PDB file of N, CA, C and O in Angstrom, chain B, residues numbered from 101:
ATOM      1  N   UNK B 101      88.572  70.854 104.750  1.00  0.00           N
ATOM      2  CA  UNK B 101      89.258  70.899 106.015  1.00  0.00           C
ATOM      3  C   UNK B 101      89.023  69.499 106.743  1.00  0.00           C
ATOM      4  O   UNK B 101      87.922  68.950 106.678  1.00  0.00           O
ATOM      5  N   UNK B 102      89.920  69.032 107.324  1.00  0.00           N
ATOM      6  CA  UNK B 102      89.720  67.842 108.027  1.00  0.00           C
ATOM      7  C   UNK B 102      88.788  67.984 109.260  1.00  0.00           C
ATOM      8  O   UNK B 102      88.869  68.989 109.966  1.00  0.00           O
ATOM      9  N   UNK B 103      88.005  67.102 109.497  1.00  0.00           N
ATOM     10  CA  UNK B 103      87.065  67.007 110.557  1.00  0.00           C
ATOM     11  C   UNK B 103      86.247  68.249 110.790  1.00  0.00           C
ATOM     12  O   UNK B 103      85.597  68.409 111.824  1.00  0.00           O
ATOM     13  N   UNK B 104      86.291  69.143 109.788  1.00  0.00           N
ATOM     14  CA  UNK B 104      85.459  70.401 109.944  1.00  0.00           C
ATOM     15  C   UNK B 104      85.776  71.196 111.242  1.00  0.00           C
ATOM     16  O   UNK B 104      84.918  71.948 111.702  1.00  0.00           O
ATOM     17  N   UNK B 105      86.944  71.056 111.824  1.00  0.00           N
ATOM     18  CA  UNK B 105      87.220  71.774 113.080  1.00  0.00           C
ATOM     19  C   UNK B 105      87.812  73.163 112.873  1.00  0.00           C
ATOM     20  O   UNK B 105      88.094  73.857 113.850  1.00  0.00           O
ATOM     21  N   UNK B 106      88.017  73.604 111.566  1.00  0.00           N
ATOM     22  CA  UNK B 106      88.543  74.960 111.320  1.00  0.00           C
ATOM     23  C   UNK B 106      90.095  75.026 111.214  1.00  0.00           C
ATOM     24  O   UNK B 106      90.613  76.072 110.823  1.00  0.00           O
ATOM     25  N   UNK B 107      90.840  73.973 111.539  1.00  0.00           N
ATOM     26  CA  UNK B 107      92.194  74.040 111.501  1.00  0.00           C
ATOM     27  C   UNK B 107      92.791  73.966 110.129  1.00  0.00           C
ATOM     28  O   UNK B 107      93.791  74.647 109.903  1.00  0.00           O
ATOM     29  N   UNK B 108      92.265  73.186 109.160  1.00  0.00           N
ATOM     30  CA  UNK B 108      92.655  73.111 107.853  1.00  0.00           C
ATOM     31  C   UNK B 108      93.849  72.278 107.666  1.00  0.00           C
ATOM     32  O   UNK B 108      94.352  71.774 108.671  1.00  0.00           O
ATOM     33  N   UNK B 109      94.369  72.068 106.512  1.00  0.00           N
ATOM     34  CA  UNK B 109      95.539  71.208 106.242  1.00  0.00           C
ATOM     35  C   UNK B 109      96.863  71.971 106.621  1.00  0.00           C
ATOM     36  O   UNK B 109      96.962  73.198 106.639  1.00  0.00           O
ATOM     37  N   UNK B 110      97.796  71.140 106.900  1.00  0.00           N
ATOM     38  CA  UNK B 110      99.132  71.748 107.355  1.00  0.00           C
ATOM     39  C   UNK B 110     100.101  71.815 106.144  1.00  0.00           C
ATOM     40  O   UNK B 110     101.302  71.592 106.297  1.00  0.00           O
ATOM     41  N   UNK B 111      99.557  72.127 104.930  1.00  0.00           N
ATOM     42  CA  UNK B 111     100.426  72.147 103.687  1.00  0.00           C
ATOM     43  C   UNK B 111     101.466  73.271 103.741  1.00  0.00           C
ATOM     44  O   UNK B 111     101.513  74.118 104.633  1.00  0.00           O
ATOM     45  N   UNK B 112     102.282  73.190 102.708  1.00  0.00           N
ATOM     46  CA  UNK B 112     103.357  74.270 102.652  1.00  0.00           C
ATOM     47  C   UNK B 112     103.204  75.284 101.455  1.00  0.00           C
ATOM     48  O   UNK B 112     103.955  76.251 101.326  1.00  0.00           O
ATOM     49  N   UNK B 113     102.205  74.999 100.618  1.00  0.00           N
ATOM     50  CA  UNK B 113     101.977  75.848  99.416  1.00  0.00           C
ATOM     51  C   UNK B 113     101.029  77.031  99.848  1.00  0.00           C
ATOM     52  O   UNK B 113     100.640  77.207 101.002  1.00  0.00           O
ATOM     53  N   UNK B 114     100.721  77.794  98.796  1.00  0.00           N
ATOM     54  CA  UNK B 114      99.794  78.919  99.066  1.00  0.00           C
ATOM     55  C   UNK B 114      98.290  78.306  99.161  1.00  0.00           C
ATOM     56  O   UNK B 114      97.947  77.278  98.577  1.00  0.00           O
ATOM     57  N   UNK B 115      97.518  79.029  99.916  1.00  0.00           N
ATOM     58  CA  UNK B 115      96.042  78.650 100.109  1.00  0.00           C
ATOM     59  C   UNK B 115      95.945  77.364 100.842  1.00  0.00           C
ATOM     60  O   UNK B 115      95.022  76.576 100.637  1.00  0.00           O
ATOM     61  N   UNK B 116      96.912  77.149 101.710  1.00  0.00           N
ATOM     62  CA  UNK B 116      96.809  75.986 102.669  1.00  0.00           C
ATOM     63  C   UNK B 116      96.979  76.447 104.148  1.00  0.00           C
ATOM     64  O   UNK B 116      97.447  77.557 104.404  1.00  0.00           O
ATOM     65  N   UNK B 117      96.621  75.648 105.032  1.00  0.00           N
ATOM     66  CA  UNK B 117      96.876  76.060 106.438  1.00  0.00           C
ATOM     67  C   UNK B 117      95.806  77.146 106.872  1.00  0.00           C
ATOM     68  O   UNK B 117      94.727  77.281 106.296  1.00  0.00           O
ATOM     69  N   UNK B 118      96.205  77.868 107.899  1.00  0.00           N
ATOM     70  CA  UNK B 118      95.362  78.882 108.440  1.00  0.00           C
ATOM     71  C   UNK B 118      95.582  80.274 107.973  1.00  0.00           C
ATOM     72  O   UNK B 118      94.915  81.217 108.399  1.00  0.00           O
ATOM     73  N   UNK B 119      96.516  80.389 107.100  1.00  0.00           N
ATOM     74  CA  UNK B 119      96.604  81.754 106.446  1.00  0.00           C
ATOM     75  C   UNK B 119      97.597  82.650 107.185  1.00  0.00           C
ATOM     76  O   UNK B 119      98.279  82.147 108.077  1.00  0.00           O
ATOM     77  N   UNK B 120      97.721  83.891 106.887  1.00  0.00           N
ATOM     78  CA  UNK B 120      98.670  84.840 107.344  1.00  0.00           C
ATOM     79  C   UNK B 120      98.173  85.612 108.467  1.00  0.00           C
ATOM     80  O   UNK B 120      98.891  86.482 108.958  1.00  0.00           O
ATOM     81  N   UNK B 121      96.920  85.358 108.956  1.00  0.00           N
ATOM     82  CA  UNK B 121      96.396  86.110 110.109  1.00  0.00           C
ATOM     83  C   UNK B 121      95.895  87.438 109.788  1.00  0.00           C
ATOM     84  O   UNK B 121      95.702  88.236 110.706  1.00  0.00           O
ATOM     85  N   UNK B 122      95.658  87.768 108.531  1.00  0.00           N
ATOM     86  CA  UNK B 122      95.237  89.056 108.194  1.00  0.00           C
ATOM     87  C   UNK B 122      93.669  89.285 108.613  1.00  0.00           C
ATOM     88  O   UNK B 122      92.836  88.379 108.655  1.00  0.00           O
ATOM     89  N   UNK B 123      93.447  90.511 108.882  1.00  0.00           N
ATOM     90  CA  UNK B 123      92.084  90.802 109.299  1.00  0.00           C
ATOM     91  C   UNK B 123      91.853  90.770 110.861  1.00  0.00           C
ATOM     92  O   UNK B 123      90.756  91.111 111.304  1.00  0.00           O
ATOM     93  N   UNK B 124      92.845  90.375 111.681  1.00  0.00           N
ATOM     94  CA  UNK B 124      92.679  90.267 113.015  1.00  0.00           C
ATOM     95  C   UNK B 124      93.353  91.464 113.799  1.00  0.00           C
ATOM     96  O   UNK B 124      93.283  91.550 115.025  1.00  0.00           O
ATOM     97  N   UNK B 125      94.023  92.395 112.987  1.00  0.00           N
ATOM     98  CA  UNK B 125      94.712  93.393 113.729  1.00  0.00           C
ATOM     99  C   UNK B 125      93.877  94.647 113.932  1.00  0.00           C
ATOM    100  O   UNK B 125      92.995  94.893 113.109  1.00  0.00           O
ATOM    101  N   UNK B 126      94.061  95.364 114.843  1.00  0.00           N
ATOM    102  CA  UNK B 126      93.384  96.646 115.011  1.00  0.00           C
ATOM    103  C   UNK B 126      93.903  97.682 113.946  1.00  0.00           C
ATOM    104  O   UNK B 126      95.073  97.752 113.571  1.00  0.00           O
ATOM    105  N   UNK B 127      92.879  98.467 113.518  1.00  0.00           N
ATOM    106  CA  UNK B 127      93.275  99.296 112.377  1.00  0.00           C
ATOM    107  C   UNK B 127      93.947 100.628 112.772  1.00  0.00           C
ATOM    108  O   UNK B 127      94.435 101.378 111.926  1.00  0.00           O
ATOM    109  N   UNK B 128      93.950 100.888 114.096  1.00  0.00           N
ATOM    110  CA  UNK B 128      94.538 102.203 114.617  1.00  0.00           C
ATOM    111  C   UNK B 128      93.441 102.906 115.423  1.00  0.00           C
ATOM    112  O   UNK B 128      92.352 102.413 115.715  1.00  0.00           O
ATOM    113  N   UNK B 129      93.877 104.114 115.736  1.00  0.00           N
ATOM    114  CA  UNK B 129      93.155 104.954 116.588  1.00  0.00           C
ATOM    115  C   UNK B 129      92.161 105.671 115.788  1.00  0.00           C
ATOM    116  O   UNK B 129      92.454 106.052 114.655  1.00  0.00           O
ATOM    117  N   UNK B 130      90.918 105.898 116.337  1.00  0.00           N
ATOM    118  CA  UNK B 130      89.843 106.787 115.842  1.00  0.00           C
ATOM    119  C   UNK B 130      90.037 108.139 116.211  1.00  0.00           C
ATOM    120  O   UNK B 130      89.410 109.005 115.600  1.00  0.00           O
ATOM    121  N   UNK B 131      90.874 108.469 117.190  1.00  0.00           N
ATOM    122  CA  UNK B 131      90.986 109.686 117.827  1.00  0.00           C
ATOM    123  C   UNK B 131      92.469 110.071 117.874  1.00  0.00           C
ATOM    124  O   UNK B 131      93.325 109.257 118.223  1.00  0.00           O
ATOM    125  N   UNK B 132      92.765 111.381 117.501  1.00  0.00           N
ATOM    126  CA  UNK B 132      94.067 111.969 117.671  1.00  0.00           C
ATOM    127  C   UNK B 132      94.094 112.758 118.930  1.00  0.00           C
ATOM    128  O   UNK B 132      93.175 113.551 119.138  1.00  0.00           O
ATOM    129  N   UNK B 133      95.063 112.618 119.796  1.00  0.00           N
ATOM    130  CA  UNK B 133      95.185 113.472 120.951  1.00  0.00           C
ATOM    131  C   UNK B 133      96.547 114.143 121.039  1.00  0.00           C
ATOM    132  O   UNK B 133      97.630 113.654 120.717  1.00  0.00           O
ATOM    133  N   UNK B 134      96.282 115.435 121.568  1.00  0.00           N
ATOM    134  CA  UNK B 134      97.509 116.141 121.754  1.00  0.00           C
ATOM    135  C   UNK B 134      98.246 115.765 123.128  1.00  0.00           C
ATOM    136  O   UNK B 134      97.656 115.790 124.208  1.00  0.00           O
ATOM    137  N   UNK B 135      99.585 115.417 122.978  1.00  0.00           N
ATOM    138  CA  UNK B 135     100.203 115.055 124.246  1.00  0.00           C
ATOM    139  C   UNK B 135     100.468 116.151 125.165  1.00  0.00           C
ATOM    140  O   UNK B 135     100.825 115.887 126.313  1.00  0.00           O
ATOM    141  N   UNK B 136     100.320 117.441 124.749  1.00  0.00           N
ATOM    142  CA  UNK B 136     100.652 118.674 125.589  1.00  0.00           C
ATOM    143  C   UNK B 136      99.392 119.150 126.366  1.00  0.00           C
ATOM    144  O   UNK B 136      99.353 119.196 127.596  1.00  0.00           O
ATOM    145  N   UNK B 137      98.364 119.501 125.544  1.00  0.00           N
ATOM    146  CA  UNK B 137      97.138 120.020 126.159  1.00  0.00           C
ATOM    147  C   UNK B 137      95.985 118.970 126.218  1.00  0.00           C
ATOM    148  O   UNK B 137      94.945 119.299 126.787  1.00  0.00           O
ATOM    149  N   UNK B 138      96.093 117.795 125.697  1.00  0.00           N
ATOM    150  CA  UNK B 138      95.083 116.616 125.749  1.00  0.00           C
ATOM    151  C   UNK B 138      93.811 116.938 124.921  1.00  0.00           C
ATOM    152  O   UNK B 138      92.778 116.299 125.120  1.00  0.00           O
ATOM    153  N   UNK B 139      93.878 117.891 124.027  1.00  0.00           N
ATOM    154  CA  UNK B 139      92.736 118.146 123.123  1.00  0.00           C
ATOM    155  C   UNK B 139      92.667 116.948 122.210  1.00  0.00           C
ATOM    156  O   UNK B 139      93.693 116.408 121.796  1.00  0.00           O
ATOM    157  N   UNK B 140      91.426 116.525 121.890  1.00  0.00           N
ATOM    158  CA  UNK B 140      91.182 115.292 121.057  1.00  0.00           C
ATOM    159  C   UNK B 140      90.348 115.916 119.749  1.00  0.00           C
ATOM    160  O   UNK B 140      89.523 116.826 119.827  1.00  0.00           O
ATOM    161  N   UNK B 141      90.737 115.245 118.577  1.00  0.00           N
ATOM    162  CA  UNK B 141      90.080 115.461 117.326  1.00  0.00           C
ATOM    163  C   UNK B 141      89.821 114.139 116.695  1.00  0.00           C
ATOM    164  O   UNK B 141      90.502 113.175 117.043  1.00  0.00           O
ATOM    165  N   UNK B 142      88.847 114.010 115.751  1.00  0.00           N
ATOM    166  CA  UNK B 142      88.630 112.773 115.072  1.00  0.00           C
ATOM    167  C   UNK B 142      89.749 112.479 114.135  1.00  0.00           C
ATOM    168  O   UNK B 142      90.244 113.407 113.495  1.00  0.00           O
ATOM    169  N   UNK B 143      90.148 111.368 114.015  1.00  0.00           N
ATOM    170  CA  UNK B 143      91.216 110.973 113.187  1.00  0.00           C
ATOM    171  C   UNK B 143      90.722 111.029 111.664  1.00  0.00           C
ATOM    172  O   UNK B 143      89.665 110.485 111.344  1.00  0.00           O
ATOM    173  N   UNK B 144      91.441 111.635 110.834  1.00  0.00           N
ATOM    174  CA  UNK B 144      91.091 111.664 109.374  1.00  0.00           C
ATOM    175  C   UNK B 144      91.821 110.537 108.725  1.00  0.00           C
ATOM    176  O   UNK B 144      93.027 110.382 108.919  1.00  0.00           O
ATOM    177  N   UNK B 145      91.076 109.696 107.910  1.00  0.00           N
ATOM    178  CA  UNK B 145      91.546 108.686 107.261  1.00  0.00           C
ATOM    179  C   UNK B 145      92.659 109.077 106.082  1.00  0.00           C
ATOM    180  O   UNK B 145      92.478 109.998 105.286  1.00  0.00           O
ATOM    181  N   UNK B 146      93.744 108.292 106.102  1.00  0.00           N
ATOM    182  CA  UNK B 146      94.823 108.523 105.223  1.00  0.00           C
ATOM    183  C   UNK B 146      95.821 109.614 105.741  1.00  0.00           C
ATOM    184  O   UNK B 146      96.862 109.817 105.116  1.00  0.00           O
ATOM    185  N   UNK B 147      95.526 110.300 106.844  1.00  0.00           N
ATOM    186  CA  UNK B 147      96.447 111.096 107.363  1.00  0.00           C
ATOM    187  C   UNK B 147      96.859 110.715 108.805  1.00  0.00           C
ATOM    188  O   UNK B 147      96.043 110.736 109.727  1.00  0.00           O
ATOM    189  N   UNK B 148      98.155 110.367 108.966  1.00  0.00           N
ATOM    190  CA  UNK B 148      98.481 109.889 110.248  1.00  0.00           C
ATOM    191  C   UNK B 148      98.355 110.931 111.361  1.00  0.00           C
ATOM    192  O   UNK B 148      98.600 112.102 111.071  1.00  0.00           O
ATOM    193  N   UNK B 149      98.009 110.625 112.560  1.00  0.00           N
ATOM    194  CA  UNK B 149      97.882 111.621 113.618  1.00  0.00           C
ATOM    195  C   UNK B 149      99.205 112.396 113.821  1.00  0.00           C
ATOM    196  O   UNK B 149      99.183 113.591 114.116  1.00  0.00           O
ATOM    197  N   UNK B 150     100.271 111.759 113.674  1.00  0.00           N
ATOM    198  CA  UNK B 150     101.617 112.509 113.886  1.00  0.00           C
ATOM    199  C   UNK B 150     101.827 113.592 112.839  1.00  0.00           C
ATOM    200  O   UNK B 150     102.608 114.529 113.006  1.00  0.00           O
ATOM    201  N   UNK B 151     101.073 113.406 111.733  1.00  0.00           N
ATOM    202  CA  UNK B 151     101.210 114.497 110.684  1.00  0.00           C
ATOM    203  C   UNK B 151     100.172 115.635 110.822  1.00  0.00           C
ATOM    204  O   UNK B 151     100.138 116.552 110.001  1.00  0.00           O
ATOM    205  N   UNK B 152      99.373 115.566 111.816  1.00  0.00           N
ATOM    206  CA  UNK B 152      98.392 116.641 112.137  1.00  0.00           C
ATOM    207  C   UNK B 152      98.939 117.442 113.383  1.00  0.00           C
ATOM    208  O   UNK B 152      99.593 116.918 114.285  1.00  0.00           O
ATOM    209  N   UNK B 153      98.603 118.741 113.325  1.00  0.00           N
ATOM    210  CA  UNK B 153      98.954 119.600 114.549  1.00  0.00           C
ATOM    211  C   UNK B 153      97.764 119.821 115.340  1.00  0.00           C
ATOM    212  O   UNK B 153      96.640 119.830 114.838  1.00  0.00           O
ATOM    213  N   UNK B 154      97.995 120.002 116.579  1.00  0.00           N
ATOM    214  CA  UNK B 154      96.852 120.371 117.551  1.00  0.00           C
ATOM    215  C   UNK B 154      96.290 121.749 117.119  1.00  0.00           C
ATOM    216  O   UNK B 154      97.095 122.655 116.903  1.00  0.00           O
ATOM    217  N   UNK B 155      94.957 121.965 116.978  1.00  0.00           N
ATOM    218  CA  UNK B 155      94.352 123.209 116.537  1.00  0.00           C
ATOM    219  C   UNK B 155      94.560 124.251 117.629  1.00  0.00           C
ATOM    220  O   UNK B 155      94.567 125.441 117.313  1.00  0.00           O
ATOM    221  N   UNK B 156      94.747 123.834 119.029  1.00  0.00           N
ATOM    222  CA  UNK B 156      94.837 124.732 120.060  1.00  0.00           C
ATOM    223  C   UNK B 156      96.309 125.204 120.295  1.00  0.00           C
ATOM    224  O   UNK B 156      96.558 126.388 120.521  1.00  0.00           O
ATOM    225  N   UNK B 157      97.281 124.236 120.235  1.00  0.00           N
ATOM    226  CA  UNK B 157      98.577 124.665 120.709  1.00  0.00           C
ATOM    227  C   UNK B 157      99.712 124.285 119.604  1.00  0.00           C
ATOM    228  O   UNK B 157     100.897 124.489 119.867  1.00  0.00           O
ATOM    229  N   UNK B 158      99.344 123.776 118.469  1.00  0.00           N
ATOM    230  CA  UNK B 158     100.163 123.497 117.312  1.00  0.00           C
ATOM    231  C   UNK B 158     101.204 122.498 117.579  1.00  0.00           C
ATOM    232  O   UNK B 158     102.257 122.545 116.943  1.00  0.00           O
ATOM    233  N   UNK B 159     100.993 121.586 118.481  1.00  0.00           N
ATOM    234  CA  UNK B 159     101.793 120.457 118.817  1.00  0.00           C
ATOM    235  C   UNK B 159     101.390 119.223 117.962  1.00  0.00           C
ATOM    236  O   UNK B 159     100.195 119.008 117.764  1.00  0.00           O
ATOM    237  N   UNK B 160     102.402 118.357 117.420  1.00  0.00           N
ATOM    238  CA  UNK B 160     102.077 117.242 116.714  1.00  0.00           C
ATOM    239  C   UNK B 160     101.229 116.312 117.525  1.00  0.00           C
ATOM    240  O   UNK B 160     101.537 116.108 118.699  1.00  0.00           O
ATOM    241  N   UNK B 161     100.097 115.683 116.943  1.00  0.00           N
ATOM    242  CA  UNK B 161      99.177 114.928 117.737  1.00  0.00           C
ATOM    243  C   UNK B 161      99.623 113.506 117.713  1.00  0.00           C
ATOM    244  O   UNK B 161     100.512 113.167 116.932  1.00  0.00           O
ATOM    245  N   UNK B 162      99.016 112.587 118.582  1.00  0.00           N
ATOM    246  CA  UNK B 162      99.329 111.233 118.604  1.00  0.00           C
ATOM    247  C   UNK B 162      97.939 110.524 118.563  1.00  0.00           C
ATOM    248  O   UNK B 162      96.871 111.075 118.831  1.00  0.00           O
ATOM    249  N   UNK B 163      98.115 109.136 118.164  1.00  0.00           N
ATOM    250  CA  UNK B 163      96.886 108.345 118.191  1.00  0.00           C
ATOM    251  C   UNK B 163      96.499 108.103 119.687  1.00  0.00           C
ATOM    252  O   UNK B 163      97.389 108.058 120.536  1.00  0.00           O
ATOM    253  N   UNK B 164      95.204 107.951 120.015  1.00  0.00           N
ATOM    254  CA  UNK B 164      94.869 107.906 121.364  1.00  0.00           C
ATOM    255  C   UNK B 164      95.379 106.452 122.002  1.00  0.00           C
ATOM    256  O   UNK B 164      95.760 106.396 123.171  1.00  0.00           O
ATOM    257  N   UNK B 165      95.356 105.422 121.240  1.00  0.00           N
ATOM    258  CA  UNK B 165      95.763 104.154 121.750  1.00  0.00           C
ATOM    259  C   UNK B 165      97.207 103.799 121.288  1.00  0.00           C
ATOM    260  O   UNK B 165      97.547 102.617 121.334  1.00  0.00           O
ATOM    261  N   UNK B 166      98.047 104.714 120.862  1.00  0.00           N
ATOM    262  CA  UNK B 166      99.392 104.455 120.428  1.00  0.00           C
ATOM    263  C   UNK B 166     100.247 104.219 121.655  1.00  0.00           C
ATOM    264  O   UNK B 166     100.005 104.767 122.730  1.00  0.00           O
ATOM    265  N   UNK B 167     101.359 103.298 121.438  1.00  0.00           N
ATOM    266  CA  UNK B 167     102.214 103.007 122.570  1.00  0.00           C
ATOM    267  C   UNK B 167     103.421 104.041 122.632  1.00  0.00           C
ATOM    268  O   UNK B 167     104.110 104.116 123.649  1.00  0.00           O
ATOM    269  N   UNK B 168     103.643 104.788 121.581  1.00  0.00           N
ATOM    270  CA  UNK B 168     104.849 105.693 121.704  1.00  0.00           C
ATOM    271  C   UNK B 168     104.361 107.124 121.539  1.00  0.00           C
ATOM    272  O   UNK B 168     105.158 108.059 121.599  1.00  0.00           O
TER     273      UNK B 168
END
């Protein structure tokens, strides 16, 4: 890396530059929330919140920090 400032070379091939930005994204919600009754359950890995139903009112759940 030039000058050891962390920017790296501005090349066009693979393994050059600053990369694709992987690892800086949030992984998702840790809590699934019912949009109807507001009941919260812990998110189960590999099962999207939208595929789980609320144990109280049987409504499809949403991730707590989801935009839609």
